[in-house]
Phi, psi and omega in degrees: 000102184288343182257015174247122186232130176281128183240016184263191177283166180297137172230085185304322182296341178254002180073022181259124175276157178293137175282148172300342180258012179300147180281113179284349183267080179294161177300315181298314181295319179297316179298317179296319179297315179299315181294321179298332180262021178057034175252118180289112184290128174269121188311317183291344183258354183293312180297311177301325178294317177300317181291323178295318178297319178297313182299316178298315180295320179293317178302315180297317180295321182287339177289340174261143186257001186241051179220167185293329179295316180296316179298316180294320178298317177299320179298316181293319177300316180296323176296315180299319179293313183298317186261349181079000177198164179208128176255127178255129185241134174218154184288345183278333179294129180096346177286155175266134179212130179055037176080013177219162179271130180287140179246180177303329179292343180263008189229153178295341177300326177295325178290318177300316179302317180300316179295321179294314179300321178298316179295321181292332180282343182282000000 
């Protein structure tokens, strides 16, 4: 399936390499950063904080045209155009966290999708 793309971190046991668009802001790392800055992390806000950091970092990377994130985003846009659709896969979608199942809105894949849709509308 040429229009299904993994966008997560490396999972060697599954043979998955890290995507250039993988979220470097893990939940654990985000919590540690908050604690290091004397901010008491509220569990429900750690994932949204991680996603906001990812969105800001991706926006910054895409404003520059000579990096792997920009190249990968262009590749994904071209796949979406060629096939008329694009599926983004990450290991967090479908996992249970805090008593609920995570959706695309809880994952950086949703942020990537937003950027792709914005590019397709231009």
